[in-house]
C-alpha positions in Angstrom: 9.0 2.5 -96.2 12.2 3.3 -94.4 14.1 5.9 -96.4 17.5 7.4 -95.5 19.6 10.0 -97.2 23.3 9.6 -97.8 26.0 11.7 -99.5 29.4 11.1 -101.1 32.1 13.7 -101.7 35.0 13.2 -104.0 37.8 15.8 -103.4 39.9 15.3 -106.5 43.0 17.0 -107.8 41.0 19.0 -110.3 37.4 18.8 -109.3 35.3 18.4 -106.1 31.9 16.7 -106.4 29.0 16.1 -104.0 26.2 13.7 -104.7 23.2 13.1 -102.4 20.9 10.1 -102.7 17.9 8.5 -101.0 18.2 4.8 -100.1 14.9 2.9 -100.6 14.3 -0.8 -101.0 18.1 -1.4 -101.3 18.4 1.0 -104.3 19.6 4.5 -104.8 17.8 7.5 -106.1 20.1 10.5 -106.8 18.3 13.7 -105.7 21.1 16.3 -105.8 24.6 16.8 -107.3 27.0 19.7 -107.4 30.6 20.0 -108.6 33.2 22.7 -108.7 36.7 22.8 -110.3 39.0 23.8 -107.4 42.3 23.0 -109.1 43.6 21.7 -105.8 46.6 20.1 -107.4 47.6 23.0 -109.6 51.3 23.8 -109.3 51.7 21.0 -106.7 54.5 19.4 -108.8 56.5 22.6 -108.4 55.5 23.6 -104.8 54.9 20.3 -103.1 52.2 21.9 -100.9 48.9 23.7 -101.1 49.1 27.5 -101.0 46.8 29.5 -98.8 44.5 30.6 -101.6 43.8 27.1 -102.7 43.1 26.0 -99.1 40.8 29.0 -98.6 38.8 28.3 -101.8 38.5 24.6 -100.9 37.3 25.4 -97.4 34.7 27.9 -98.7 33.3 25.2 -101.0 33.2 22.7 -98.2 31.2 25.2 -96.1 28.7 25.4 -98.9 28.5 21.6 -99.2 28.1 21.3 -95.4 25.1 23.6 -95.6 23.5 21.6 -98.4 24.1 18.4 -96.5 22.4 19.9 -93.4 19.5 21.1 -95.5 18.9 17.7 -97.0 19.0 16.0 -93.6 21.8 13.6 -94.5 22.0 10.6 -92.2 25.5 9.6 -93.2 28.2 10.6 -95.7 31.7 9.7 -96.8 34.2 12.2 -98.2 37.4 11.0 -99.9 40.4 12.9 -101.1 42.8 11.4 -103.7 46.2 12.1 -105.3 46.6 15.8 -104.5 46.1 15.2 -100.8 48.3 12.1 -100.9 51.1 14.2 -102.4 50.9 17.5 -100.6 53.1 17.9 -97.5 50.5 20.1 -95.9 47.4 18.1 -96.7 46.8 17.7 -92.9 46.4 21.5 -92.7 43.7 21.4 -95.3 41.9 18.5 -93.7 42.0 20.3 -90.3 40.8 23.6 -91.8 37.9 21.8 -93.5 36.9 20.1 -90.3 37.2 23.3 -88.2 35.3 25.5 -90.7 32.7 23.2 -92.1 32.5 20.2 -89.7 33.0 17.8 -92.5 35.5 14.9 -92.1 37.9 14.3 -95.1 39.5 10.8 -95.5 42.7 10.7 -97.6 42.5 7.4 -99.3 45.3 5.3 -100.7 45.9 4.6 -104.4 44.7 1.0 -103.8 41.4 2.2 -102.2 40.9 4.6 -105.1 41.5 1.8 -107.6 39.0 -0.4 -105.6 36.3 2.4 -105.7 37.0 2.9 -109.4 36.5 -0.8 -110.1 33.3 -1.0 -108.1 31.9 1.9 -110.0 31.9 -0.1 -113.2 28.9 -1.8 -114.5 28.7 -5.4 -113.4 27.3 -6.2 -116.8 30.7 -5.4 -118.4 32.9 -6.7 -115.6 31.1 -10.1 -115.8 30.9 -10.2 -119.6 34.6 -11.1 -120.1 37.0 -13.1 -118.0 39.5 -10.3 -117.8 38.9 -6.5 -117.7 41.4 -3.7 -117.9 39.9 -0.7 -116.0 41.6 2.6 -116.3 40.9 6.0 -114.7 42.9 9.0 -115.9 42.3 11.5 -113.1 43.5 15.0 -112.3 46.7 14.0 -110.6 47.1 10.3 -111.2 46.2 7.4 -113.5 45.0 4.1 -112.2 45.0 0.8 -114.2 43.3 -2.2 -112.8 43.3 -5.8 -114.0 40.2 -7.7 -112.9 39.4 -11.4 -113.3 35.6 -12.1 -113.1 36.3 -15.3 -111.3 37.5 -13.2 -108.3 35.6 -10.9 -106.0 35.7 -7.2 -106.5 38.1 -6.9 -103.6 40.7 -8.9 -105.4 42.5 -7.2 -108.3 45.9 -6.1 -109.6 46.6 -2.4 -110.0 49.1 0.3 -110.7 49.0 4.0 -110.0 51.0 6.5 -112.1 51.6 10.1 -110.8 50.3 11.7 -114.0 46.9 13.2 -114.7 45.1 15.7 -116.8 45.9 18.6 -114.4 49.6 17.9 -113.6 50.9 16.4 -116.8 52.1 19.7 -118.3 53.9 20.5 -115.0 55.8 17.2 -115.2 56.7 17.9 -118.8 57.9 21.4 -118.0 60.0 20.0 -115.2 61.3 16.8 -116.8 60.7 17.1 -120.6 58.1 15.4 -122.7 60.6 12.6 -123.7 61.3 11.7 -120.0 57.6 11.7 -119.1 56.8 9.4 -122.0 59.7 7.1 -121.0 58.4 7.1 -117.4 54.8 6.3 -118.3 55.8 3.6 -120.8 58.2 2.0 -118.3 55.5 1.8 -115.6 52.9 0.5 -118.1 55.2 -2.2 -119.5 56.1 -3.3 -116.0 52.4 -3.7 -115.2 51.8 -5.5 -118.5 54.8 -7.9 -118.2 54.0 -8.8 -114.6 50.3 -9.5 -114.8 49.3 -10.0 -118.5 51.5 -12.9 -119.5 48.6 -15.4 -119.2 45.9 -13.0 -120.3 45.1 -13.8 -123.9 42.1 -11.5 -124.4 40.6 -8.8 -122.3 38.0 -6.0 -122.4 38.7 -2.4 -121.4 36.6 0.0 -119.3 37.3 3.7 -119.3 36.2 5.4 -116.1 37.3 9.0 -116.7 36.5 12.3 -118.5 39.0 11.4 -121.2 37.4 8.1 -122.0 33.8 9.3 -121.8 34.5 12.4 -123.8 36.1 10.4 -126.6 33.1 8.0 -126.5 30.8 11.1 -127.1 33.0 12.2 -130.0 32.9 8.7 -131.4 29.0 8.9 -131.3 29.1 12.3 -133.0 26.5 13.6 -130.6 25.8 17.3 -130.2 25.1 16.8 -126.5 26.3 14.6 -123.7 24.1 11.9 -122.1 25.5 10.0 -119.2 23.0 7.1 -119.6 24.0 6.7 -123.2 27.7 6.9 -122.5 27.3 4.0 -119.9 25.8 1.8 -122.6 28.4 2.4 -125.4 30.8 -0.4 -126.4 33.3 0.0 -129.3 36.3 -1.9 -130.5 40.0 -1.0 -130.1 40.4 0.4 -133.6 37.4 2.7 -133.2 38.8 4.1 -130.0 42.2 4.7 -131.5 40.7 6.3 -134.6 38.6 8.6 -132.4 41.7 9.5 -130.3 43.7 10.3 -133.4 40.8 12.4 -134.8 40.7 14.5 -131.6 44.5 14.7 -131.5 44.6 16.4 -135.0 41.6 18.8 -134.3 42.3 22.5 -134.2 41.8 24.4 -130.9 38.7 26.0 -132.4 37.2 22.6 -133.3 37.9 21.2 -129.8 36.2 24.2 -128.1 33.1 23.5 -130.1 32.8 19.9 -129.0 29.9 19.1 -126.6 31.0 18.8 -122.9 34.5 20.0 -123.7 34.7 23.7 -124.6 37.4 25.5 -122.5 38.3 22.1 -120.9 40.0 21.0 -124.1 43.5 21.3 -122.6 42.5 18.7 -119.9 41.3 16.4 -122.6 44.5 17.0 -124.6 46.5 15.8 -121.5 44.2 12.9 -120.9 44.4 11.8 -124.6 48.2 12.0 -124.3 48.1 9.5 -121.4 45.5 7.3 -123.1 47.7 7.0 -126.2 50.5 5.6 -124.1 48.0 3.1 -122.6 46.6 1.7 -125.9 50.0 1.5 -127.4 50.9 -1.2 -124.9 47.5 -2.8 -124.0 45.7 -4.1 -127.1 42.2 -4.8 -125.8 39.4 -6.2 -127.8 36.6 -3.8 -127.0 36.1 -0.9 -124.6 33.0 0.3 -122.7 32.7 3.4 -120.6 31.6 4.4 -117.1 30.5 7.9 -116.0 29.7 6.8 -112.5 32.8 8.0 -110.7 34.0 7.2 -107.1 30.9 8.8 -105.7 28.7 6.0 -107.0 30.9 3.4 -105.3 30.7 5.2 -102.0 26.9 5.5 -102.2 26.7 1.8 -103.0 28.5 1.1 -99.8 25.6 2.5 -97.9 23.2 0.0 -99.4 24.6 -2.8 -97.3 25.5 -0.7 -94.2 
């Protein structure tokens, strides 16, 4: 049997994740994962660039990942960076430092490429179940919405990228006011809806983010978080809205006690804020969830390479 080991790194606005897998018989076996909140995009709305401490912390983590990749004898890898690196005026400095100090190559991908990877991370079972799917990913520094028609290939889709995420939302609100941020989000969402949904009578939603999967777990009333279970859940629009409202009115103490949330409750607050704008405009029939992330799509690319 011919096995090879591959790796995927997702350098996000909030978190950085590495996953290593073995490719065997055209299938993937995950053998190692690690993630670390780097807060790469923190204060980026105010500063417009990464400060030295953030760059240093990121480089140190990349040195650690480079060592792990070497120890596992990785044949090939892909590392993508998203919204924070698209926005920062000194992202090139970070990329060069990472390459110089760790040897790892970082690829800053476009919002369209991020949307494509997000779409391809979804279960084909759900994407092929309904003619139209609305896929959304509320990330650390941006939110992507994707309209997919199952009659098309996965490389053909309509999308929109909003510059608001769970890490930078409060910065925009502080800078612009909550009212203006809501108006901006709603304007972008309505534009997307009016442009592409006029002939879409019914559609299914897929949530590919911590906000969606956390609310799915709350809906299930589980005392722990199981990725496999989350990827199999499907609920209707009213149930999601009810769960979102339930979380919205929880006390801070109640939120902190929730499985897989704890001190990250503020991030979920921000994600839920954005989600509420989405479901106030897009009235989908049912919603399923995906906890696969961009890393899974990257790994899948190695199956055919």
